[in-house]
Gaussian input, Z-matrix of N, CA and C with variables (Angstrom, degrees):
# hf/3-21g

backbone

0 1
 N
 C     1     B1
 C     2     B2     1     A1
 N     3     B3     2     A2     1     D1
 C     4     B4     3     A3     2     D2
 C     5     B5     4     A4     3     D3
 N     6     B6     5     A5     4     D4
 C     7     B7     6     A6     5     D5
 C     8     B8     7     A7     6     D6
 N     9     B9     8     A8     7     D7
 C    10    B10     9     A9     8     D8
 C    11    B11    10    A10     9     D9
 N    12    B12    11    A11    10    D10
 C    13    B13    12    A12    11    D11
 C    14    B14    13    A13    12    D12
 N    15    B15    14    A14    13    D13
 C    16    B16    15    A15    14    D14
 C    17    B17    16    A16    15    D15
 N    18    B18    17    A17    16    D16
 C    19    B19    18    A18    17    D17
 C    20    B20    19    A19    18    D18
 N    21    B21    20    A20    19    D19
 C    22    B22    21    A21    20    D20
 C    23    B23    22    A22    21    D21
 N    24    B24    23    A23    22    D22
 C    25    B25    24    A24    23    D23
 C    26    B26    25    A25    24    D24
 N    27    B27    26    A26    25    D25
 C    28    B28    27    A27    26    D26
 C    29    B29    28    A28    27    D27
 N    30    B30    29    A29    28    D28
 C    31    B31    30    A30    29    D29
 C    32    B32    31    A31    30    D30
 N    33    B33    32    A32    31    D31
 C    34    B34    33    A33    32    D32
 C    35    B35    34    A34    33    D33
 N    36    B36    35    A35    34    D34
 C    37    B37    36    A36    35    D35
 C    38    B38    37    A37    36    D36
 N    39    B39    38    A38    37    D37
 C    40    B40    39    A39    38    D38
 C    41    B41    40    A40    39    D39
 N    42    B42    41    A41    40    D40
 C    43    B43    42    A42    41    D41
 C    44    B44    43    A43    42    D42
 N    45    B45    44    A44    43    D43
 C    46    B46    45    A45    44    D44
 C    47    B47    46    A46    45    D45
 N    48    B48    47    A47    46    D46
 C    49    B49    48    A48    47    D47
 C    50    B50    49    A49    48    D48
 N    51    B51    50    A50    49    D49
 C    52    B52    51    A51    50    D50
 C    53    B53    52    A52    51    D51
 N    54    B54    53    A53    52    D52
 C    55    B55    54    A54    53    D53
 C    56    B56    55    A55    54    D54
 N    57    B57    56    A56    55    D55
 C    58    B58    57    A57    56    D56
 C    59    B59    58    A58    57    D57
 N    60    B60    59    A59    58    D58
 C    61    B61    60    A60    59    D59
 C    62    B62    61    A61    60    D60
 N    63    B63    62    A62    61    D61
 C    64    B64    63    A63    62    D62
 C    65    B65    64    A64    63    D63
 N    66    B66    65    A65    64    D64
 C    67    B67    66    A66    65    D65
 C    68    B68    67    A67    66    D66
 N    69    B69    68    A68    67    D67
 C    70    B70    69    A69    68    D68
 C    71    B71    70    A70    69    D69
 N    72    B72    71    A71    70    D70
 C    73    B73    72    A72    71    D71
 C    74    B74    73    A73    72    D72
 N    75    B75    74    A74    73    D73
 C    76    B76    75    A75    74    D74
 C    77    B77    76    A76    75    D75
 N    78    B78    77    A77    76    D76
 C    79    B79    78    A78    77    D77
 C    80    B80    79    A79    78    D78
 N    81    B81    80    A80    79    D79
 C    82    B82    81    A81    80    D80
 C    83    B83    82    A82    81    D81
 N    84    B84    83    A83    82    D82
 C    85    B85    84    A84    83    D83
 C    86    B86    85    A85    84    D84
 N    87    B87    86    A86    85    D85
 C    88    B88    87    A87    86    D86
 C    89    B89    88    A88    87    D87
 N    90    B90    89    A89    88    D88
 C    91    B91    90    A90    89    D89
 C    92    B92    91    A91    90    D90
 N    93    B93    92    A92    91    D91
 C    94    B94    93    A93    92    D92
 C    95    B95    94    A94    93    D93
 N    96    B96    95    A95    94    D94
 C    97    B97    96    A96    95    D95
 C    98    B98    97    A97    96    D96
 N    99    B99    98    A98    97    D97
 C   100   B100    99    A99    98    D98
 C   101   B101   100   A100    99    D99
 N   102   B102   101   A101   100   D100
 C   103   B103   102   A102   101   D101
 C   104   B104   103   A103   102   D102
 N   105   B105   104   A104   103   D103
 C   106   B106   105   A105   104   D104
 C   107   B107   106   A106   105   D105
 N   108   B108   107   A107   106   D106
 C   109   B109   108   A108   107   D107
 C   110   B110   109   A109   108   D108
 N   111   B111   110   A110   109   D109
 C   112   B112   111   A111   110   D110
 C   113   B113   112   A112   111   D111
 N   114   B114   113   A113   112   D112
 C   115   B115   114   A114   113   D113
 C   116   B116   115   A115   114   D114
 N   117   B117   116   A116   115   D115
 C   118   B118   117   A117   116   D116
 C   119   B119   118   A118   117   D117
 N   120   B120   119   A119   118   D118
 C   121   B121   120   A120   119   D119
 C   122   B122   121   A121   120   D120
 N   123   B123   122   A122   121   D121
 C   124   B124   123   A123   122   D122
 C   125   B125   124   A124   123   D123
 N   126   B126   125   A125   124   D124
 C   127   B127   126   A126   125   D125
 C   128   B128   127   A127   126   D126
 N   129   B129   128   A128   127   D127
 C   130   B130   129   A129   128   D128
 C   131   B131   130   A130   129   D129
 N   132   B132   131   A131   130   D130
 C   133   B133   132   A132   131   D131
 C   134   B134   133   A133   132   D132
 N   135   B135   134   A134   133   D133
 C   136   B136   135   A135   134   D134
 C   137   B137   136   A136   135   D135
 N   138   B138   137   A137   136   D136
 C   139   B139   138   A138   137   D137
 C   140   B140   139   A139   138   D138
 N   141   B141   140   A140   139   D139
 C   142   B142   141   A141   140   D140
 C   143   B143   142   A142   141   D141
 N   144   B144   143   A143   142   D142
 C   145   B145   144   A144   143   D143
 C   146   B146   145   A145   144   D144
 N   147   B147   146   A146   145   D145
 C   148   B148   147   A147   146   D146
 C   149   B149   148   A148   147   D147
 N   150   B150   149   A149   148   D148
 C   151   B151   150   A150   149   D149
 C   152   B152   151   A151   150   D150
 N   153   B153   152   A152   151   D151
 C   154   B154   153   A153   152   D152
 C   155   B155   154   A154   153   D153
 N   156   B156   155   A155   154   D154
 C   157   B157   156   A156   155   D155
 C   158   B158   157   A157   156   D156
 N   159   B159   158   A158   157   D157
 C   160   B160   159   A159   158   D158
 C   161   B161   160   A160   159   D159
 N   162   B162   161   A161   160   D160
 C   163   B163   162   A162   161   D161
 C   164   B164   163   A163   162   D162
 N   165   B165   164   A164   163   D163
 C   166   B166   165   A165   164   D164
 C   167   B167   166   A166   165   D165
 N   168   B168   167   A167   166   D166
 C   169   B169   168   A168   167   D167
 C   170   B170   169   A169   168   D168
 N   171   B171   170   A170   169   D169
 C   172   B172   171   A171   170   D170
 C   173   B173   172   A172   171   D171
 N   174   B174   173   A173   172   D172
 C   175   B175   174   A174   173   D173
 C   176   B176   175   A175   174   D174
 N   177   B177   176   A176   175   D175
 C   178   B178   177   A177   176   D176
 C   179   B179   178   A178   177   D177
 N   180   B180   179   A179   178   D178
 C   181   B181   180   A180   179   D179
 C   182   B182   181   A181   180   D180
 N   183   B183   182   A182   181   D181
 C   184   B184   183   A183   182   D182
 C   185   B185   184   A184   183   D183
 N   186   B186   185   A185   184   D184
 C   187   B187   186   A186   185   D185
 C   188   B188   187   A187   186   D186
 N   189   B189   188   A188   187   D187
 C   190   B190   189   A189   188   D188
 C   191   B191   190   A190   189   D189
 N   192   B192   191   A191   190   D190
 C   193   B193   192   A192   191   D191
 C   194   B194   193   A193   192   D192
 N   195   B195   194   A194   193   D193
 C   196   B196   195   A195   194   D194
 C   197   B197   196   A196   195   D195
 N   198   B198   197   A197   196   D196
 C   199   B199   198   A198   197   D197
 C   200   B200   199   A199   198   D198
 N   201   B201   200   A200   199   D199
 C   202   B202   201   A201   200   D200
 C   203   B203   202   A202   201   D201

   B1=1.4830
   B2=1.5506
   B3=1.2674
   B4=1.4541
   B5=1.5337
   B6=1.3212
   B7=1.4521
   B8=1.4153
   B9=1.3521
   B10=1.3873
   B11=1.5290
   B12=1.3158
   B13=1.4548
   B14=1.4582
   B15=1.3769
   B16=1.4766
   B17=1.5238
   B18=1.2744
   B19=1.5215
   B20=1.5269
   B21=1.3049
   B22=1.4328
   B23=1.5304
   B24=1.3297
   B25=1.4449
   B26=1.5226
   B27=1.3563
   B28=1.4781
   B29=1.4768
   B30=1.4267
   B31=1.4064
   B32=1.5154
   B33=1.3445
   B34=1.4586
   B35=1.4204
   B36=1.3607
   B37=1.4452
   B38=1.5143
   B39=1.3244
   B40=1.4478
   B41=1.5661
   B42=1.2997
   B43=1.4492
   B44=1.5353
   B45=1.3547
   B46=1.4555
   B47=1.5484
   B48=1.2688
   B49=1.4723
   B50=1.5137
   B51=1.3422
   B52=1.4399
   B53=1.5475
   B54=1.3435
   B55=1.4295
   B56=1.5229
   B57=1.2775
   B58=1.5109
   B59=1.4688
   B60=1.3333
   B61=1.4449
   B62=1.5341
   B63=1.3093
   B64=1.5163
   B65=1.5259
   B66=1.3145
   B67=1.5182
   B68=1.5325
   B69=1.2869
   B70=1.4749
   B71=1.4949
   B72=1.3072
   B73=1.4387
   B74=1.5069
   B75=1.3542
   B76=1.5310
   B77=1.5433
   B78=1.3205
   B79=1.4166
   B80=1.5504
   B81=1.3088
   B82=1.4768
   B83=1.4764
   B84=1.3677
   B85=1.4320
   B86=1.5216
   B87=1.3674
   B88=1.5081
   B89=1.4566
   B90=1.3775
   B91=1.4041
   B92=1.5736
   B93=1.3232
   B94=1.3907
   B95=1.5343
   B96=1.3051
   B97=1.5073
   B98=1.5592
   B99=1.3037
   B100=1.4899
   B101=1.5320
   B102=1.2670
   B103=1.4279
   B104=1.5299
   B105=1.3220
   B106=1.4840
   B107=1.4896
   B108=1.2512
   B109=1.4396
   B110=1.4772
   B111=1.3307
   B112=1.4741
   B113=1.5064
   B114=1.3693
   B115=1.4446
   B116=1.5514
   B117=1.2998
   B118=1.3994
   B119=1.5571
   B120=1.3932
   B121=1.4144
   B122=1.4946
   B123=1.3270
   B124=1.4625
   B125=1.5003
   B126=1.3118
   B127=1.4514
   B128=1.4865
   B129=1.3233
   B130=1.4393
   B131=1.5093
   B132=1.3220
   B133=1.4652
   B134=1.4936
   B135=1.3227
   B136=1.4292
   B137=1.4916
   B138=1.2668
   B139=1.4787
   B140=1.5143
   B141=1.3542
   B142=1.4628
   B143=1.4968
   B144=1.3253
   B145=1.4595
   B146=1.5386
   B147=1.3059
   B148=1.4674
   B149=1.5924
   B150=1.2555
   B151=1.4516
   B152=1.5048
   B153=1.3237
   B154=1.4547
   B155=1.4526
   B156=1.3449
   B157=1.4737
   B158=1.4773
   B159=1.3461
   B160=1.4195
   B161=1.5213
   B162=1.3501
   B163=1.4845
   B164=1.4980
   B165=1.3512
   B166=1.4605
   B167=1.5000
   B168=1.2960
   B169=1.4247
   B170=1.5517
   B171=1.2785
   B172=1.4504
   B173=1.4772
   B174=1.3439
   B175=1.4997
   B176=1.5249
   B177=1.3780
   B178=1.4524
   B179=1.5413
   B180=1.3663
   B181=1.4627
   B182=1.5568
   B183=1.3331
   B184=1.4271
   B185=1.6061
   B186=1.2886
   B187=1.4458
   B188=1.5454
   B189=1.3435
   B190=1.4237
   B191=1.5291
   B192=1.3008
   B193=1.5196
   B194=1.5039
   B195=1.3511
   B196=1.4674
   B197=1.4954
   B198=1.3904
   B199=1.3699
   B200=1.5509
   B201=1.3436
   B202=1.4434
   B203=1.5489
   A1=105.95
   A2=117.41
   A3=119.04
   A4=112.04
   A5=116.85
   A6=117.85
   A7=115.64
   A8=121.98
   A9=123.07
   A10=114.50
   A11=115.92
   A12=121.51
   A13=112.52
   A14=117.12
   A15=120.73
   A16=109.71
   A17=119.22
   A18=123.34
   A19=109.36
   A20=122.20
   A21=124.49
   A22=111.66
   A23=116.23
   A24=120.63
   A25=112.51
   A26=117.48
   A27=121.33
   A28=116.01
   A29=112.74
   A30=120.75
   A31=115.07
   A32=118.12
   A33=124.28
   A34=112.75
   A35=115.81
   A36=121.84
   A37=107.16
   A38=117.85
   A39=121.26
   A40=108.18
   A41=117.26
   A42=122.47
   A43=106.51
   A44=113.47
   A45=115.68
   A46=110.53
   A47=115.15
   A48=124.23
   A49=107.97
   A50=120.05
   A51=121.73
   A52=111.49
   A53=114.07
   A54=123.97
   A55=112.71
   A56=119.41
   A57=120.91
   A58=114.08
   A59=119.00
   A60=125.00
   A61=109.58
   A62=117.34
   A63=120.98
   A64=109.63
   A65=115.18
   A66=122.97
   A67=106.73
   A68=119.03
   A69=123.12
   A70=106.70
   A71=116.87
   A72=122.19
   A73=112.56
   A74=113.28
   A75=118.88
   A76=105.98
   A77=115.39
   A78=121.74
   A79=110.74
   A80=115.56
   A81=118.35
   A82=108.84
   A83=113.97
   A84=121.82
   A85=114.79
   A86=114.87
   A87=122.50
   A88=109.12
   A89=115.09
   A90=120.39
   A91=106.21
   A92=120.49
   A93=124.90
   A94=109.65
   A95=115.35
   A96=119.66
   A97=103.27
   A98=113.32
   A99=118.73
   A100=110.31
   A101=116.95
   A102=123.39
   A103=109.48
   A104=115.07
   A105=119.50
   A106=112.98
   A107=118.39
   A108=127.24
   A109=114.45
   A110=118.12
   A111=121.86
   A112=109.15
   A113=114.58
   A114=119.99
   A115=107.72
   A116=117.14
   A117=121.49
   A118=112.41
   A119=116.80
   A120=122.46
   A121=112.63
   A122=113.96
   A123=123.44
   A124=107.33
   A125=121.34
   A126=126.89
   A127=107.77
   A128=119.41
   A129=121.89
   A130=108.82
   A131=117.60
   A132=127.42
   A133=110.99
   A134=120.90
   A135=124.06
   A136=111.94
   A137=117.90
   A138=121.65
   A139=114.34
   A140=118.07
   A141=123.68
   A142=114.10
   A143=117.32
   A144=121.39
   A145=105.18
   A146=114.09
   A147=121.84
   A148=107.99
   A149=117.72
   A150=124.72
   A151=110.85
   A152=116.84
   A153=119.60
   A154=118.32
   A155=120.11
   A156=120.94
   A157=111.43
   A158=116.30
   A159=123.13
   A160=109.42
   A161=114.71
   A162=118.65
   A163=106.38
   A164=113.09
   A165=119.10
   A166=108.66
   A167=119.35
   A168=124.93
   A169=110.61
   A170=116.81
   A171=119.61
   A172=113.46
   A173=115.59
   A174=118.93
   A175=111.46
   A176=118.39
   A177=118.89
   A178=112.14
   A179=113.73
   A180=120.96
   A181=110.66
   A182=114.86
   A183=119.55
   A184=108.61
   A185=116.02
   A186=120.83
   A187=108.56
   A188=120.87
   A189=122.76
   A190=110.97
   A191=113.57
   A192=117.49
   A193=112.69
   A194=116.54
   A195=119.69
   A196=114.91
   A197=118.06
   A198=124.95
   A199=111.49
   A200=114.49
   A201=120.12
   A202=114.13
   D1=136.10
   D2=173.39
   D3=-98.74
   D4=176.15
   D5=-176.32
   D6=-63.40
   D7=-35.09
   D8=178.41
   D9=-67.16
   D10=-34.98
   D11=174.85
   D12=-66.36
   D13=-40.48
   D14=176.43
   D15=-65.42
   D16=-40.97
   D17=-179.92
   D18=-64.76
   D19=-32.07
   D20=178.85
   D21=-63.80
   D22=-32.13
   D23=178.53
   D24=-73.40
   D25=-10.15
   D26=175.75
   D27=88.01
   D28=163.85
   D29=177.25
   D30=66.65
   D31=24.39
   D32=174.17
   D33=-133.44
   D34=141.98
   D35=-177.27
   D36=-120.11
   D37=141.97
   D38=176.14
   D39=-120.46
   D40=132.79
   D41=176.45
   D42=-124.68
   D43=134.25
   D44=178.04
   D45=-79.56
   D46=143.81
   D47=176.69
   D48=-120.37
   D49=-160.36
   D50=-175.95
   D51=-85.60
   D52=157.74
   D53=171.31
   D54=53.24
   D55=41.49
   D56=175.15
   D57=78.45
   D58=7.49
   D59=177.78
   D60=-89.58
   D61=138.74
   D62=177.59
   D63=-126.64
   D64=152.30
   D65=173.94
   D66=-101.31
   D67=116.97
   D68=172.93
   D69=-103.53
   D70=119.87
   D71=-179.54
   D72=-128.24
   D73=147.81
   D74=176.92
   D75=-80.56
   D76=144.08
   D77=176.99
   D78=-73.04
   D79=169.17
   D80=-174.89
   D81=-62.46
   D82=135.63
   D83=-179.71
   D84=92.56
   D85=-0.82
   D86=-178.52
   D87=-130.74
   D88=167.12
   D89=179.94
   D90=-149.70
   D91=153.73
   D92=177.15
   D93=-90.64
   D94=134.24
   D95=-177.18
   D96=-120.91
   D97=125.69
   D98=170.77
   D99=-126.30
   D100=103.25
   D101=-173.35
   D102=69.36
   D103=-116.08
   D104=176.57
   D105=-105.05
   D106=14.36
   D107=-176.33
   D108=-110.95
   D109=134.01
   D110=179.36
   D111=-116.62
   D112=145.12
   D113=178.72
   D114=-155.71
   D115=152.76
   D116=-178.96
   D117=-89.18
   D118=-17.61
   D119=-178.71
   D120=-157.39
   D121=152.07
   D122=-179.02
   D123=-130.69
   D124=138.65
   D125=170.47
   D126=-108.40
   D127=127.54
   D128=-174.08
   D129=-159.70
   D130=173.05
   D131=169.78
   D132=-65.05
   D133=145.69
   D134=178.81
   D135=-57.59
   D136=-33.05
   D137=-177.68
   D138=-97.56
   D139=13.07
   D140=-178.68
   D141=-63.17
   D142=143.96
   D143=174.26
   D144=-94.23
   D145=124.66
   D146=-177.59
   D147=-99.04
   D148=79.54
   D149=-178.20
   D150=-60.41
   D151=131.12
   D152=174.17
   D153=64.25
   D154=8.90
   D155=177.40
   D156=-86.86
   D157=141.18
   D158=171.20
   D159=-144.53
   D160=166.63
   D161=177.54
   D162=-105.52
   D163=128.53
   D164=-178.32
   D165=-126.35
   D166=158.07
   D167=173.36
   D168=-60.83
   D169=144.75
   D170=177.31
   D171=-61.25
   D172=-31.88
   D173=178.68
   D174=-66.30
   D175=-28.22
   D176=175.47
   D177=-67.51
   D178=-36.03
   D179=176.21
   D180=-62.79
   D181=-40.23
   D182=-175.70
   D183=-70.40
   D184=-38.03
   D185=178.74
   D186=-67.00
   D187=-40.27
   D188=179.10
   D189=-64.36
   D190=-38.95
   D191=-179.08
   D192=-71.85
   D193=-31.10
   D194=176.18
   D195=-70.81
   D196=-23.61
   D197=-179.64
   D198=-74.37
   D199=-23.62
   D200=-177.41
   D201=-69.39

């Protein structure tokens, strides 16, 4: 999935940085999930493929962490 496809799903903001790098961040109340890893932001190339990333509610992240 590329950045534009992820943005179409909603709750994601993209900000341009230097030299073709962009910051992809989850909106308030959401978090990015890639496999078993959670993060609020990713820095990558504009044309990067974000394998296995999805946007989930922050409450889903809290539930997953409490199960550990």
